[in-house]
C-alpha positions in Angstrom: 0.2 0.0 -0.2 1.4 2.7 -1.2 -0.8 5.8 -0.3 0.1 6.4 3.5 -2.6 8.6 4.2 -4.6 5.5 3.9 -2.6 3.8 6.6 -4.0 3.9 10.3 -2.4 3.7 13.8 -3.5 3.7 17.5 -0.6 4.4 20.1 -0.2 4.1 23.8 -0.7 7.3 25.1 0.0 8.2 28.7 0.4 12.1 27.9 4.0 11.9 28.6 7.0 13.7 26.2 7.8 9.9 25.0 4.4 9.0 23.8 3.6 12.7 22.4 6.9 12.2 20.3 6.1 9.0 19.1 2.5 10.3 18.1 4.4 13.2 16.2 7.4 10.9 13.9 3.8 8.9 12.6 2.3 12.2 11.6 5.0 12.8 9.9 5.0 10.1 8.0 1.4 10.7 6.8 -0.2 8.0 9.0 -4.0 9.0 10.4 -3.1 8.2 14.5 -5.5 7.4 17.0 -3.7 8.1 21.0 -5.2 5.0 23.5 -5.2 6.0 26.9 -5.7 3.6 29.3 -7.3 4.3 32.9 -5.9 1.5 35.3 -6.7 3.1 39.0 -3.2 3.1 40.1 -2.1 6.3 38.2 0.1 9.1 40.0 -2.6 11.7 38.4 -5.6 9.5 39.5 -3.7 9.7 42.9 -3.3 13.3 42.6 -7.1 13.9 42.5 -8.0 11.6 45.0 -5.4 13.6 47.4 -6.9 17.1 46.0 -3.3 17.7 44.7 -5.2 18.0 41.0 -8.7 19.5 40.8 -11.5 16.5 40.1 -13.0 18.7 36.9 -9.6 19.2 35.4 -9.2 17.4 32.2 -6.5 14.7 32.0 -3.1 15.0 31.5 -3.8 12.7 28.0 -6.9 14.7 27.0 -4.9 18.2 27.4 -1.8 17.1 25.5 -3.7 15.0 22.9 -5.8 18.5 22.2 -2.2 20.0 22.1 -1.2 17.7 19.1 -5.1 18.0 17.9 -4.7 14.2 17.6 -8.0 11.8 18.2 -7.9 10.3 22.0 -9.7 6.8 23.6 -9.7 6.5 26.7 -10.4 3.2 28.1 -11.0 2.5 31.5 -9.5 -1.4 31.9 -9.1 -1.2 36.4 -11.7 -4.6 36.6 -8.7 -6.2 34.6 -5.9 -4.8 35.8 -6.3 -5.4 39.6 -5.9 -9.4 39.4 -3.2 -9.0 37.4 -1.4 -6.9 40.1 -2.4 -9.2 42.5 -0.6 -12.3 40.1 1.6 -10.8 38.0 3.1 -13.7 35.4 6.2 -11.7 35.0 6.7 -10.7 38.3 7.4 -7.2 40.4 9.7 -4.5 39.8 10.9 -2.4 42.8 7.5 -2.3 44.6 4.9 -3.8 43.7 4.6 -3.0 39.9 3.9 -5.7 37.9 5.5 -3.7 34.7 6.0 -6.1 31.9 2.6 -8.2 32.8 1.1 -4.4 32.4 2.2 -3.7 29.2 1.2 -7.0 27.9 -2.2 -6.2 28.8 -2.2 -2.3 27.5 -1.1 -3.6 24.0 -3.5 -6.7 23.9 -5.9 -3.7 24.9 -4.8 -1.8 22.3 -4.5 -5.1 19.7 -8.5 -5.4 20.1 -9.0 -1.8 19.2 -7.2 -1.8 16.5 -8.7 -5.0 15.1 -12.7 -3.5 15.9 -11.6 -0.7 14.2 -9.5 -1.3 11.2 -6.4 -0.1 12.1 -3.3 -1.1 10.9 -0.3 -1.1 13.9 0.0 -0.4 16.9 3.0 2.4 18.3 4.1 3.1 21.4 6.3 5.6 22.8 9.4 2.8 24.7 12.8 3.4 24.6 15.3 0.7 24.7 17.1 0.4 28.0 15.0 3.8 29.3 13.2 1.5 32.1 15.2 -1.7 33.8 12.2 -3.7 34.2 10.3 -3.2 31.2 12.2 -1.7 28.3 15.3 -3.8 28.2 15.6 -5.2 24.6 14.3 -9.3 26.0 11.8 -7.3 27.8 10.5 -5.6 24.6 10.4 -9.0 22.8 8.2 -10.6 25.5 6.0 -7.6 25.5 5.4 -8.4 21.6 5.4 -11.7 21.5 2.8 -12.3 24.8 0.4 -9.6 23.5 -0.2 -10.6 20.5 1.3 -8.2 17.9 4.1 -9.7 17.0 5.4 -7.7 13.7 3.0 -5.0 14.0 4.4 -3.4 17.0 6.4 -0.1 16.3 8.3 2.0 18.6 8.6 5.1 16.4 11.6 6.6 19.0 14.1 3.4 19.5 13.0 1.6 15.7 16.4 1.8 13.9 17.7 -0.3 17.1 15.4 -2.9 16.8 14.2 -5.7 14.1 12.3 -3.9 11.7 8.3 -4.3 11.7 5.8 -5.1 9.2 5.1 -1.8 9.0 8.3 -0.9 7.9 8.9 -4.1 5.7 5.7 -2.9 3.6 6.6 0.3 3.1 3.9 1.9 5.2 6.6 3.6 7.5 10.1 5.1 6.5 12.4 3.1 8.7 15.0 5.6 8.2 12.8 8.6 9.8 12.8 6.8 13.0 14.3 7.4 16.0 17.1 5.4 17.3 17.2 6.6 21.0 18.4 4.3 23.7 18.8 4.9 27.8 17.6 7.2 30.0 18.9 10.0 28.8 16.2 12.9 27.6 18.6 14.6 25.5 17.5 13.8 22.0 13.8 13.9 23.0 14.2 17.0 23.7 15.8 17.9 20.9 12.8 16.2 19.1 10.8 18.2 21.2 12.1 21.5 19.7 11.8 20.4 16.5 8.2 19.2 16.7 7.5 22.5 18.2 6.2 20.9 21.3 6.7 23.8 23.7 4.4 22.1 27.4 5.2 18.1 28.0 4.7 16.3 31.3 7.7 16.2 32.9 9.4 12.7 33.3 9.3 11.3 37.2 10.6 7.7 37.1 7.3 6.0 36.7 3.9 6.1 35.7 1.4 4.3 38.8 2.3 4.3 42.3 2.5 0.8 42.6 6.3 2.0 42.0 6.1 3.9 45.4 7.4 2.0 48.2 4.7 3.5 50.8 2.1 2.5 48.9 3.5 -1.2 48.4 4.1 -0.8 51.8 0.7 -0.5 52.5 -0.5 -3.1 50.0 1.6 -5.6 51.6 0.2 -4.7 54.7 -3.3 -5.1 53.1 -2.6 -8.1 51.3 -1.1 -10.1 54.4 -3.7 -8.7 57.1 -7.1 -8.8 54.6 -6.1 -11.0 51.8 -6.3 -10.3 48.0 -10.1 -11.3 47.9 -10.7 -8.3 49.7 -9.5 -6.1 47.9 -11.2 -3.6 45.5 -11.2 -0.5 43.7 -12.6 1.4 47.0 -9.9 -0.1 49.1 -7.1 0.7 46.2 -8.0 4.2 46.4 -7.7 4.1 50.3 -4.4 2.8 50.0 -3.2 6.2 48.4 -5.3 8.3 50.6 -3.9 9.9 54.4 -2.0 8.5 57.0 -2.7 4.4 57.8 -2.1 3.1 61.1 -2.6 -0.2 62.2 -4.1 -1.2 65.9 -2.8 -3.7 68.3 -5.6 -5.5 67.9 -5.3 -5.9 63.7 -7.8 -3.0 62.4 -6.6 -0.5 60.3 -7.1 3.7 60.8 -6.9 5.8 57.9 -6.7 9.5 59.1 -7.0 12.6 56.6 -3.8 14.9 55.8 -6.2 17.7 53.9 -9.5 18.7 52.9 -9.8 16.4 49.9 -8.5 13.3 51.5 -11.1 14.0 54.4 -14.0 14.2 51.5 -12.4 11.4 50.1 -12.7 9.1 53.7 -16.6 10.3 54.7 -17.9 9.2 50.9 -15.7 5.9 51.2 -18.3 2.9 50.6 -16.3 0.8 52.7 -17.7 -0.8 56.2 -16.3 0.9 58.9 -17.1 3.8 61.0 -16.2 7.6 60.7 -14.6 10.0 63.3 -14.3 13.4 63.5 -13.6 16.0 66.1 -16.8 18.0 67.6 -15.6 20.9 69.3 -11.9 21.2 67.2 -11.0 21.3 63.5 -9.5 18.4 63.1 -9.2 15.3 60.5 -11.8 12.6 59.2 -11.0 9.5 60.5 -12.0 5.6 59.0 -11.7 3.0 61.3 -11.9 0.1 58.9 -14.0 -2.9 59.6 -16.1 -4.4 62.5 -14.5 -3.0 66.0 -15.2 -3.4 69.4 -15.2 -0.6 72.0 -11.3 -0.5 73.0 -10.2 -0.2 69.3 -13.2 2.6 68.9 -11.4 4.2 71.5 -8.5 4.2 70.4 -9.1 5.0 66.8 -11.3 8.2 68.4 -7.8 8.9 70.4 -5.9 9.1 67.4 -8.3 11.4 65.3 -8.2 13.7 68.5 -4.4 13.7 68.3 -4.5 15.0 64.7 -6.9 17.6 66.0 -6.4 21.3 67.0 -7.6 19.7 69.9 -4.1 17.8 70.5 -2.8 19.8 74.1 -6.3 20.0 75.8 -7.1 16.8 78.5 -10.3 15.4 76.6 -12.0 16.0 73.2 -15.3 14.7 72.1 -15.4 12.6 69.1 -18.7 12.1 66.7 -18.6 8.2 65.2 -21.0 7.3 62.6 -21.2 4.5 60.5 -19.8 4.9 56.7 -22.4 5.1 53.8 -24.2 2.5 52.9 -24.8 1.2 56.1 -27.1 1.3 59.3 -27.5 4.8 60.0 -26.6 5.9 63.7 -23.9 7.4 66.1 -22.4 8.5 68.8 -20.4 10.7 70.6 -17.2 9.7 72.9 -15.2 11.9 75.0 -11.2 10.9 74.8 -8.1 11.9 76.0 -6.5 12.9 72.4 -3.2 9.9 71.9 0.4 11.6 71.9 2.0 11.7 68.3 4.8 9.6 69.3 2.8 6.6 70.1 0.7 7.4 67.1 3.5 7.1 65.1 4.7 3.4 66.3 1.2 2.4 65.0 2.3 4.2 61.2 1.6 1.5 58.2 
């Protein structure tokens, strides 16, 4: 097929610089491009929205940068399929609980299905050989291509001249000589390409695309799996693990304490079994005591809540206790002595 304008490709699009450059390289050759963004439930951007660092009403970065490029964007929520993969990754974890290889395979299988359903010719990504130690080394790139079912139909434009020619190159849909030969973790060549394509605004790289790589989150998730088990993990708990301060009481119950207004709102509206605790007479956090707890655990959770309030230095603080949304209505109020911060820190997860 000699008319490249008749060739259509779908690209994985995070909204980062590499994925933007991959789109530019494809469109430079006259390829019709659609960008595909996957929502996994574990992205840093989703975490920022939960924590209130990014307004929930703001467009996704992928949406904003796709609009800047003038490329159509499809957003697909794969969180239901993603969670079982996180719990049981065939190819193991990275430095945290990040199943990077299995993640790439799932993303590309989804892209392959979309490609076939919409009559597109191949899939491309912004991957760079050697940029990430877990998922972008040559043997892993080959494994991902094979396991995704995209053998020959997966193009990595930024590093293409360092890799085996793909079917789009062999058939003349794409000119291999006009593709990149970038390798390693440096960014100088990408910055030069960005300047050539006139990209003045793009997200800065920060070492990972999801918070499963974050050691604090991984520690909380390991604690949850050890105490509650994988069967108890759902999307609500995934989000809660990214919110607030997490404490494990001596009896085994978990308490989560909000650190700001947005986290307080997230804890107050969480549809999980448990109790919400708030201080009555002093500004303070919302805390969530998960599960069915006894009087001693409830009192300790109330002392923790009071300990993080403006009444932490008072001899006693009143704390309101209510059931989480979706449970039986009702509540009570108890008066407790605020727990000292050093004692609270000893229970941190």
